[in-house]
C-alpha positions as CSV (number, residue, x, y, z in Angstrom):
1,X,3.1,-6.1,-25.8
2,X,5.7,-8.1,-24.0
3,X,6.1,-7.4,-20.3
4,X,9.4,-6.0,-18.9
5,X,11.1,-8.2,-16.4
6,X,11.7,-6.3,-13.2
7,X,13.9,-8.8,-11.3
8,X,16.8,-11.1,-12.5
9,X,14.7,-14.1,-11.7
10,X,12.0,-12.9,-14.1
11,X,14.6,-12.1,-16.8
12,X,16.1,-15.6,-16.6
13,X,12.7,-17.2,-17.0
14,X,11.8,-15.0,-20.0
15,X,13.6,-17.1,-22.6
16,X,17.3,-17.3,-23.7
17,X,17.0,-15.0,-26.7
18,X,15.4,-12.2,-24.7
19,X,17.7,-12.7,-21.7
20,X,21.0,-12.8,-23.7
21,X,20.0,-9.8,-25.8
22,X,19.2,-7.7,-22.8
23,X,21.5,-5.7,-20.5
24,X,20.7,-8.0,-17.6
25,X,23.9,-10.2,-17.8
26,X,26.1,-7.1,-18.1
27,X,24.5,-5.4,-15.2
28,X,24.8,-8.6,-13.2
29,X,28.5,-8.7,-14.1
30,X,28.9,-5.1,-13.0
31,X,27.1,-5.9,-9.7
32,X,29.3,-8.8,-8.9
33,X,32.5,-7.0,-9.8
34,X,31.6,-4.0,-7.8
35,X,30.5,-6.3,-4.9
36,X,34.0,-7.9,-5.0
37,X,35.6,-4.5,-4.7
38,X,33.3,-3.4,-1.8
39,X,33.8,-6.8,-0.1
40,X,37.6,-6.4,-0.3
41,X,37.4,-2.9,1.1
42,X,35.2,-4.1,3.9
43,X,37.6,-7.0,4.7
44,X,40.6,-4.7,4.9
45,X,38.8,-2.2,7.0
46,X,37.4,-4.8,9.4
47,X,40.8,-6.4,9.8
48,X,42.5,-3.1,10.5
49,X,39.8,-2.0,13.0
50,X,39.9,-5.4,14.7
51,X,43.7,-5.5,15.0
52,X,43.8,-1.9,16.2
53,X,41.2,-2.6,18.8
54,X,43.0,-5.7,20.0
55,X,46.2,-3.8,20.5
56,X,44.6,-0.8,22.1
57,X,42.4,-3.0,24.3
58,X,45.5,-3.4,26.6
59,X,45.0,0.2,27.7
60,X,41.2,0.1,27.5
61,X,41.2,2.5,24.5
62,X,40.3,-0.2,22.1
63,X,36.8,-0.5,23.5
64,X,36.1,2.9,21.9
65,X,36.6,1.2,18.5
66,X,33.8,-1.3,19.0
67,X,31.0,1.2,17.9
68,X,33.2,2.1,15.0
69,X,33.4,-1.5,13.9
70,X,29.6,-2.0,14.2
71,X,28.8,1.4,12.6
72,X,30.9,0.5,9.5
73,X,27.8,-1.3,8.3
74,X,25.8,1.9,8.0
75,X,27.8,3.5,5.1
76,X,28.3,0.1,3.5
77,X,24.6,-0.5,3.6
78,X,24.0,2.9,1.8
79,X,26.4,1.8,-0.9
80,X,24.8,-1.6,-1.2
81,X,21.3,0.0,-1.6
82,X,22.7,2.0,-4.5
83,X,24.3,-1.0,-6.1
84,X,21.1,-2.9,-5.9
85,X,19.7,-0.6,-8.6
86,X,21.9,-2.4,-11.0
87,X,19.9,-5.6,-10.8
88,X,16.6,-4.5,-9.2
89,X,15.1,-1.1,-10.0
90,X,12.8,-1.2,-7.0
91,X,14.4,1.1,-4.4
92,X,15.3,-0.3,-0.9
93,X,14.7,2.0,2.1
94,X,16.7,1.7,5.3
95,X,15.2,1.1,8.7
96,X,16.9,3.9,10.7
97,X,15.1,6.4,12.9
98,X,16.0,10.0,13.2
99,X,18.3,10.7,16.3
100,X,16.5,11.9,19.4
101,X,18.8,14.9,19.7
102,X,21.4,16.6,17.5
103,X,25.0,15.8,17.7
104,X,27.3,12.9,17.0
105,X,26.9,11.2,20.3
106,X,23.1,11.1,20.0
107,X,23.5,9.7,16.4
108,X,25.8,6.9,17.7
109,X,23.5,6.0,20.5
110,X,20.5,5.9,18.3
111,X,22.2,3.8,15.7
112,X,23.7,1.4,18.2
113,X,20.3,0.7,19.7
114,X,18.6,-0.2,16.3
115,X,18.2,-3.7,15.0
116,X,18.8,-2.3,11.5
117,X,22.4,-1.3,12.4
118,X,23.2,-4.8,13.6
119,X,21.7,-6.3,10.5
120,X,23.8,-4.0,8.3
121,X,26.9,-5.0,10.3
122,X,26.1,-8.7,9.8
123,X,25.7,-8.1,6.1
124,X,29.1,-6.2,6.0
125,X,30.8,-9.1,7.7
126,X,29.1,-11.6,5.3
127,X,30.1,-9.4,2.3
128,X,33.7,-9.3,3.5
129,X,34.2,-13.0,4.2
130,X,31.7,-14.7,1.9
131,X,29.8,-12.8,-0.7
132,X,32.7,-10.7,-1.8
133,X,35.0,-13.7,-2.6
134,X,32.1,-15.5,-4.4
135,X,31.4,-12.4,-6.5
136,X,35.1,-12.1,-7.3
137,X,35.3,-15.8,-8.3
138,X,32.3,-15.7,-10.6
139,X,32.9,-12.2,-12.1
140,X,36.5,-12.9,-12.9
141,X,36.5,-16.7,-13.4
142,X,34.0,-16.8,-16.3
143,X,35.6,-14.1,-18.4
144,X,39.0,-15.6,-17.8
145,X,37.8,-19.1,-18.8
146,X,36.1,-17.7,-21.9
147,X,39.2,-15.8,-22.8
148,X,41.4,-18.8,-22.3
149,X,39.3,-20.9,-24.7
150,X,39.3,-18.2,-27.3
151,X,43.0,-17.8,-27.0
152,X,43.5,-21.5,-27.4
153,X,41.3,-21.5,-30.5
154,X,43.2,-18.6,-32.0
155,X,46.5,-20.3,-31.1
156,X,45.5,-23.5,-32.9
157,X,44.6,-21.5,-35.9
158,X,47.9,-19.7,-36.0
159,X,49.9,-22.8,-35.2
160,X,48.0,-25.7,-36.8
161,X,50.4,-28.5,-35.6
162,X,50.1,-27.5,-32.0
163,X,48.1,-29.7,-29.7
164,X,45.7,-27.8,-27.5
165,X,44.1,-29.1,-24.3
166,X,40.5,-28.1,-24.2
167,X,39.0,-28.8,-20.8
168,X,39.1,-32.6,-20.7
169,X,40.3,-33.4,-24.2
170,X,43.1,-32.4,-26.6
171,X,42.8,-31.4,-30.2
172,X,45.0,-29.8,-32.9
173,X,44.5,-28.0,-36.1
174,X,41.0,-26.7,-37.4
175,X,39.2,-29.1,-35.0
176,X,40.8,-27.3,-32.0
177,X,39.8,-23.9,-33.4
178,X,36.1,-24.9,-33.9
179,X,35.9,-26.7,-30.6
180,X,37.5,-23.8,-28.8
181,X,35.1,-21.3,-30.3
182,X,32.1,-23.5,-29.5
183,X,33.3,-24.1,-25.9
184,X,33.9,-20.4,-25.4
185,X,30.4,-19.5,-26.7
186,X,28.9,-22.2,-24.4
187,X,30.9,-21.0,-21.4
188,X,29.8,-17.4,-22.1
189,X,26.1,-18.3,-22.3
190,X,26.2,-20.5,-19.2
191,X,28.3,-17.9,-17.5
192,X,25.8,-15.2,-18.2
193,X,23.1,-17.3,-16.5
194,X,25.5,-18.2,-13.6
195,X,26.4,-14.5,-13.1
196,X,22.8,-13.4,-13.2
197,X,21.8,-16.2,-10.8
198,X,24.6,-15.4,-8.3
199,X,23.8,-11.6,-8.6
200,X,20.1,-12.3,-8.0
201,X,20.8,-14.4,-4.9
202,X,23.2,-11.7,-3.6
203,X,20.6,-9.0,-4.2
204,X,17.8,-11.0,-2.5
205,X,20.0,-11.4,0.6
206,X,20.9,-7.8,0.6
207,X,17.3,-6.7,0.3
208,X,16.4,-9.0,3.1
209,X,19.0,-7.7,5.5
210,X,19.2,-4.0,4.4
211,X,15.5,-3.3,3.7
212,X,12.8,-1.9,6.0
213,X,11.6,-4.5,8.5
214,X,8.5,-5.1,10.5
215,X,9.0,-2.3,13.0
216,X,9.4,0.3,10.3
217,X,6.5,-1.1,8.3
218,X,4.3,-1.0,11.5
219,X,5.3,2.7,11.9
220,X,4.5,3.4,8.3
221,X,1.1,1.7,8.6
222,X,0.4,3.8,11.7
223,X,1.3,6.9,9.9
224,X,-0.9,6.0,6.9
225,X,-3.8,5.3,9.3
226,X,-3.4,8.6,11.0
227,X,-3.3,10.4,7.6
228,X,-6.4,8.5,6.5
229,X,-8.2,9.7,9.7
230,X,-7.2,13.2,9.0
231,X,-8.6,12.9,5.4
232,X,-11.9,11.5,6.8
233,X,-12.2,14.4,9.3
234,X,-11.5,16.9,6.5
235,X,-14.1,15.2,4.3
236,X,-16.7,15.3,7.0
237,X,-15.9,19.0,7.6
238,X,-16.2,19.8,3.9
239,X,-19.5,17.8,3.7
240,X,-20.9,19.8,6.6
241,X,-19.9,23.0,5.0
242,X,-21.7,22.0,1.8
243,X,-24.8,21.0,3.8
244,X,-24.8,24.3,5.6
245,X,-24.4,26.3,2.4
246,X,-27.3,24.4,0.8
247,X,-29.5,24.7,3.8
248,X,-28.9,28.3,4.7
249,X,-28.3,29.6,1.1
250,X,-30.0,27.9,-1.9
251,X,-32.7,26.3,0.1
252,X,-33.8,29.5,1.9
253,X,-33.8,31.3,-1.4
254,X,-36.0,28.6,-3.0
255,X,-38.4,28.8,0.0
256,X,-38.7,32.6,-0.4
257,X,-39.2,32.2,-4.2
258,X,-41.9,29.6,-3.7
259,X,-43.7,31.8,-1.2
260,X,-43.6,34.8,-3.6
261,X,-44.8,32.7,-6.5
262,X,-47.6,31.3,-4.3
263,X,-48.7,34.9,-3.4
264,X,-48.5,35.9,-7.0
265,X,-50.6,32.9,-8.0
266,X,-53.3,33.9,-5.5
267,X,-53.3,37.5,-6.8
268,X,-53.5,36.5,-10.4
269,X,-56.3,34.0,-9.9
270,X,-56.7,31.0,-12.1
271,X,-57.5,32.5,-15.5
272,X,-55.2,34.1,-18.0
273,X,-51.9,33.3,-19.6
274,X,-49.9,35.0,-16.8
275,X,-51.7,33.0,-14.1
276,X,-50.9,29.8,-16.0
277,X,-47.2,30.7,-16.3
278,X,-47.0,31.7,-12.6
279,X,-48.7,28.5,-11.5
280,X,-46.2,26.4,-13.6
281,X,-43.3,28.3,-12.1
282,X,-44.7,27.8,-8.6
283,X,-44.9,24.1,-9.2
284,X,-41.4,24.0,-10.6
285,X,-40.1,25.9,-7.6
286,X,-41.8,23.5,-5.2
287,X,-40.4,20.5,-7.0
288,X,-36.9,22.1,-7.0
289,X,-37.2,22.7,-3.3
290,X,-38.2,19.1,-2.6
291,X,-35.3,17.9,-4.7
292,X,-32.9,20.2,-2.9
293,X,-34.1,18.9,0.5
294,X,-33.5,15.4,-0.7
295,X,-30.0,16.4,-1.7
296,X,-29.3,18.0,1.6
297,X,-30.7,15.0,3.4
298,X,-28.3,12.8,1.3
299,X,-25.3,14.9,2.0
300,X,-25.7,14.7,5.7
301,X,-29.1,14.3,7.5
302,X,-29.9,17.2,9.9
303,X,-31.4,14.7,12.3
304,X,-28.2,12.7,12.4
305,X,-26.3,15.9,13.3
306,X,-28.7,17.1,15.9
307,X,-29.8,13.9,17.7
308,X,-27.5,11.1,16.7
309,X,-27.7,7.7,15.1
310,X,-30.8,6.0,16.7
311,X,-33.3,8.8,15.8
312,X,-31.8,9.2,12.4
313,X,-32.1,5.4,11.6
314,X,-35.7,5.4,13.0
315,X,-36.6,8.3,10.6
316,X,-34.8,6.4,7.8
317,X,-36.8,3.3,8.5
318,X,-40.1,5.3,8.6
319,X,-39.4,6.7,5.1
320,X,-38.4,3.3,3.7
321,X,-40.7,1.6,1.2
322,X,-40.1,-1.8,2.9
323,X,-41.5,-2.3,6.5
324,X,-38.5,-1.8,8.8
325,X,-38.1,-2.1,12.5
326,X,-35.2,-0.4,14.3
327,X,-33.6,-1.7,17.4
328,X,-30.6,0.5,18.1
329,X,-29.5,1.2,21.6
330,X,-26.4,3.3,22.2
331,X,-25.1,4.8,25.5
332,X,-24.3,8.1,23.8
333,X,-23.1,9.9,20.7
334,X,-20.4,8.3,18.6
335,X,-17.6,10.0,16.5
336,X,-19.2,11.8,13.5
337,X,-17.4,9.7,10.9
338,X,-18.7,6.5,12.6
339,X,-22.2,7.8,12.8
340,X,-22.2,8.9,9.1
341,X,-20.8,5.6,8.0
342,X,-23.4,3.5,9.9
343,X,-26.2,5.8,8.6
344,X,-25.3,5.5,5.0
345,X,-24.6,1.8,5.2
346,X,-28.1,1.3,6.6
347,X,-29.6,3.7,4.0
348,X,-28.0,1.8,1.1
349,X,-29.0,-1.5,2.5
350,X,-32.6,-0.5,2.8
351,X,-32.5,0.8,-0.8
352,X,-31.1,-2.6,-2.0
353,X,-33.8,-4.4,0.0
354,X,-36.5,-2.4,-1.8
355,X,-34.9,-2.9,-5.2
356,X,-33.8,-6.6,-5.1
357,X,-34.9,-8.5,-2.0
358,X,-38.7,-8.5,-2.2
359,X,-38.7,-8.6,1.6
360,X,-41.8,-8.3,3.8
361,X,-39.8,-7.1,6.8
362,X,-36.4,-5.6,7.6
363,X,-34.8,-5.4,11.1
364,X,-32.0,-3.0,11.9
365,X,-30.1,-3.7,15.1
366,X,-27.2,-1.8,16.6
367,X,-25.1,-2.1,19.8
368,X,-21.9,-0.7,21.2
369,X,-19.8,-3.2,23.1
370,X,-16.1,-3.0,24.1
371,X,-15.8,0.2,22.0
372,X,-17.0,-1.8,18.9
373,X,-20.1,-0.7,17.1
374,X,-22.1,-3.5,15.4
375,X,-25.0,-2.7,13.1
376,X,-26.9,-5.5,11.5
377,X,-29.5,-5.2,8.7
378,X,-31.6,-8.4,8.3
379,X,-34.3,-9.0,5.8
380,X,-36.5,-12.0,4.9
381,X,-36.2,-11.6,1.2
382,X,-35.1,-14.0,-1.5
383,X,-31.4,-13.8,-0.6
384,X,-28.6,-14.6,-3.0
385,X,-26.9,-11.2,-2.6
386,X,-23.2,-10.9,-3.2
387,X,-20.4,-8.3,-3.3
388,X,-19.7,-7.6,-7.0
389,X,-17.1,-5.4,-8.5
390,X,-18.5,-1.9,-9.1
391,X,-21.6,-2.7,-7.1
392,X,-23.2,-0.8,-4.3
393,X,-22.1,-3.3,-1.6
394,X,-18.5,-2.9,-2.8
395,X,-18.8,0.8,-2.3
396,X,-20.2,0.2,1.2
397,X,-17.2,-2.0,2.0
398,X,-14.8,0.7,0.8
399,X,-16.7,3.3,2.9
400,X,-16.5,1.1,6.0
401,X,-12.7,0.5,5.4
402,X,-12.1,4.3,5.6
403,X,-13.0,4.2,9.3
404,X,-11.3,0.8,9.9
405,X,-14.6,-1.0,9.8
406,X,-15.5,-4.3,8.2
407,X,-18.6,-5.3,6.3
408,X,-19.7,-8.9,6.1
409,X,-22.6,-10.4,4.1
410,X,-24.5,-13.6,4.7
411,X,-27.1,-14.2,2.0
412,X,-28.0,-17.8,1.1
413,X,-30.5,-18.4,-1.7
414,X,-34.0,-18.2,-0.2
415,X,-32.9,-15.8,2.6
416,X,-32.6,-14.4,5.1
417,X,-29.9,-11.8,4.2
418,X,-27.8,-10.3,7.0
419,X,-25.5,-7.4,6.4
420,X,-23.2,-6.7,9.4
421,X,-21.1,-3.6,9.9
422,X,-18.5,-3.5,12.6
423,X,-16.6,-0.3,13.4
424,X,-14.1,0.3,16.1
425,X,-14.8,3.5,18.0
426,X,-11.8,3.7,20.3
427,X,-11.8,4.2,24.1
428,X,-14.2,6.8,25.3
429,X,-16.0,7.0,21.9
430,X,-19.3,8.2,23.3
431,X,-19.7,11.9,23.8
432,X,-22.1,14.2,25.5
433,X,-24.3,16.7,23.7
434,X,-21.9,19.5,24.5
435,X,-19.0,17.7,23.0
436,X,-20.6,17.4,19.6
437,X,-19.9,19.9,16.8
438,X,-22.5,22.5,16.2
439,X,-25.1,21.7,13.6
440,X,-25.2,23.9,10.6
């Protein structure tokens, strides 16, 4: 399936047949013609405001018109953002802030102090004295030239003995008719490309001056980061709720069931069909309880909640199939999201070592310096590990990114392999025992 050109540049590069049969040249013509109209209106308005200000400046009243001249760019920019949809469907957002207080005076003060307002004013002046006249020349000149050539071709057909001047040469009779039609078609085709080219350049400049700039993008990024932190906190709270429900609900019921089946097994003895069924049910209940405890441990380890990251990593290394040594020294507790991320990164790394590395020893190191947590998992295995699409390491990288962390991997063939997690914890990241959330 052929791709759809989004911009005018893409449309012009898509081939003449597709370009000329599309609506792009007509939309470019409408954009240029409407730009000429808006530019003429801006020119007249700027001239009137400037002359009025110059006259009234004699009595110091004209100074009040200065904000009006600058603020003319605000409504013009809104109109231009709407006109951009003719040649570029991607919407352009302005860079204005909400006024600090209600009322016209606060709105004027806010707008006059913004760089976006002055960029819009510069665009308005440019549209009035430069872009508008160019749009008018291209949008009107090409149709007039095409029409003149067709008119000359028709005139030579009606009056065969009339000599017609066609651009740089003169013809008469049928030759003038054919040449006039061919020249008109050539001018129309080249004019379609020229109009689209000029419209695309105008639109690019308008998007550059009227679009959202660095300061607005920085504010949006900060807002996105704040929203992501709220989502992380909500996810952690939901995970703790699931852990609490499993621990206090289903797990306790399975413990009770296992005990009752064990008592029944003792009462029934070891012979008989009922004793065999109860013994099988008892074993199934014990296995289900063990699996549920593993699930609870995977959701959020109780030891991590109660005592923090170093003891949890020590217990994780103790249960690992590969010999692991833990050297994690922290001054206190870290934010829950950071602790959970570090724990599960180490857990997944140890699992990968057992599955793929063939290592004899694994070392887990962790330090907090300058509010930056660094955790390294190093093994002496075969090396050659890499981050693959859809792999476990890619999932760890995504998990680290949620808390603004980074994950780096160094794994040459033959080893050793070092997986390093760095997570910013912010100022005052460590907390006392009393500051921590209650464990479920």
